[in-house]
C-alpha positions as CSV (number, residue, x, y, z in Angstrom):
1,X,3.5,-14.3,20.8
2,X,0.7,-15.7,18.7
3,X,0.3,-14.2,15.3
4,X,-3.1,-13.1,14.1
5,X,-4.7,-15.4,11.5
6,X,-4.8,-12.6,8.9
7,X,-1.1,-12.2,9.0
8,X,-0.6,-16.0,8.8
9,X,-3.0,-16.2,5.8
10,X,-1.2,-13.4,3.9
11,X,2.2,-14.9,4.7
12,X,1.2,-18.4,3.5
13,X,-0.4,-17.0,0.3
14,X,2.8,-15.1,-0.4
15,X,4.8,-18.3,0.0
16,X,2.6,-19.8,-2.7
17,X,3.5,-16.9,-5.0
18,X,3.3,-13.2,-4.7
19,X,1.0,-11.7,-7.4
20,X,-0.6,-15.1,-8.1
21,X,-4.4,-15.3,-7.9
22,X,-4.5,-16.8,-4.4
23,X,-2.2,-14.1,-3.0
24,X,-4.3,-11.3,-4.6
25,X,-7.5,-12.9,-3.3
26,X,-6.2,-13.2,0.3
27,X,-5.0,-9.5,0.2
28,X,-8.4,-8.4,-1.1
29,X,-10.1,-10.4,1.7
30,X,-7.9,-8.8,4.3
31,X,-8.8,-5.4,2.9
32,X,-12.5,-6.3,3.0
33,X,-12.1,-7.3,6.7
34,X,-10.4,-4.1,7.6
35,X,-13.1,-2.1,5.8
36,X,-15.9,-4.0,7.5
37,X,-14.4,-3.7,10.9
38,X,-13.5,-0.1,10.4
39,X,-13.9,2.2,13.5
40,X,-15.8,-0.4,15.5
41,X,-12.9,-2.9,15.7
42,X,-10.1,-3.2,18.2
43,X,-8.0,0.0,18.5
44,X,-5.0,-0.9,16.3
45,X,-6.5,-3.7,14.3
46,X,-7.1,-1.8,11.1
47,X,-3.8,-0.1,11.3
48,X,-2.0,-3.4,11.6
49,X,-4.0,-4.9,8.7
50,X,-3.2,-1.9,6.5
51,X,0.5,-2.1,7.3
52,X,0.4,-5.8,6.3
53,X,-1.3,-4.8,3.0
54,X,1.4,-2.2,2.4
55,X,4.1,-4.7,3.0
56,X,2.6,-7.0,0.4
57,X,2.0,-4.1,-2.1
58,X,-1.8,-4.2,-2.1
59,X,-3.0,-2.1,-5.1
60,X,-6.3,-0.6,-4.1
61,X,-4.8,2.1,-1.9
62,X,-7.4,4.8,-2.6
63,X,-10.0,2.9,-0.5
64,X,-7.4,2.3,2.3
65,X,-6.4,6.0,2.4
66,X,-10.0,7.0,3.0
67,X,-10.4,4.3,5.6
68,X,-7.3,5.3,7.5
69,X,-8.4,9.0,7.4
70,X,-11.9,8.2,8.7
71,X,-10.6,6.1,11.6
72,X,-7.9,8.7,12.4
73,X,-10.6,11.4,12.5
74,X,-12.7,9.2,14.8
75,X,-9.7,8.6,17.1
76,X,-9.0,12.3,17.3
77,X,-12.7,12.9,18.3
78,X,-12.3,10.2,21.0
79,X,-9.0,11.9,22.1
80,X,-7.1,8.8,21.3
81,X,-4.1,10.6,19.9
82,X,-1.7,7.6,19.8
83,X,-4.1,5.6,17.6
84,X,-4.8,8.7,15.4
85,X,-1.0,9.2,14.9
86,X,-0.5,5.6,14.0
87,X,-3.3,5.7,11.4
88,X,-2.0,9.0,9.9
89,X,1.4,7.3,9.6
90,X,-0.3,4.4,7.8
91,X,-2.1,6.9,5.5
92,X,1.2,8.5,4.8
93,X,2.5,5.0,3.8
94,X,-0.3,4.6,1.3
95,X,0.5,8.0,-0.2
96,X,4.2,7.1,-0.5
97,X,3.3,3.8,-2.3
98,X,1.1,5.8,-4.7
99,X,3.8,8.3,-5.3
100,X,6.4,5.6,-6.0
101,X,4.0,3.8,-8.3
102,X,3.5,7.1,-10.3
103,X,7.2,7.7,-10.5
104,X,7.8,4.1,-11.8
105,X,5.2,4.5,-14.5
106,X,6.3,8.1,-15.6
107,X,8.4,8.4,-18.7
108,X,12.1,9.0,-17.9
109,X,13.7,12.3,-18.8
110,X,15.6,12.0,-22.0
111,X,18.3,14.3,-23.2
112,X,17.9,16.2,-26.5
113,X,20.9,14.2,-27.8
114,X,18.7,11.0,-27.6
115,X,16.3,12.5,-30.1
116,X,18.8,13.5,-32.7
117,X,18.9,11.3,-35.8
118,X,22.1,9.2,-36.2
119,X,24.1,9.8,-39.3
120,X,25.0,6.8,-41.3
121,X,28.5,5.7,-40.8
122,X,29.1,7.5,-37.6
123,X,29.6,5.5,-34.5
124,X,29.8,6.9,-31.0
125,X,32.0,4.9,-28.7
């Protein structure tokens, strides 16, 4: 099976270094293509591109959530329930990524014992 060129470009840029300028630029371009094609593209094209962006931890997920929701709504109106379900699963993936990112940046729960001043000369082993 032949791989789409977007997938190949993202994979090659990841090999050059995830998070480096070239990789970020290729991910942004893939997101721009998905946004430009939107509802008018092939049925599962945007879903696949968004899954690819999720695999590579693309950061601008607010835009992708709205796009997935818009395309899913259009698919429901067209009675294409399989495509709608796929896009809603992709949308859920974006929300999961955002939730994990928020959890990673939130301060950790500390016990009150961590805030007590240590007395000089006492050592806890």
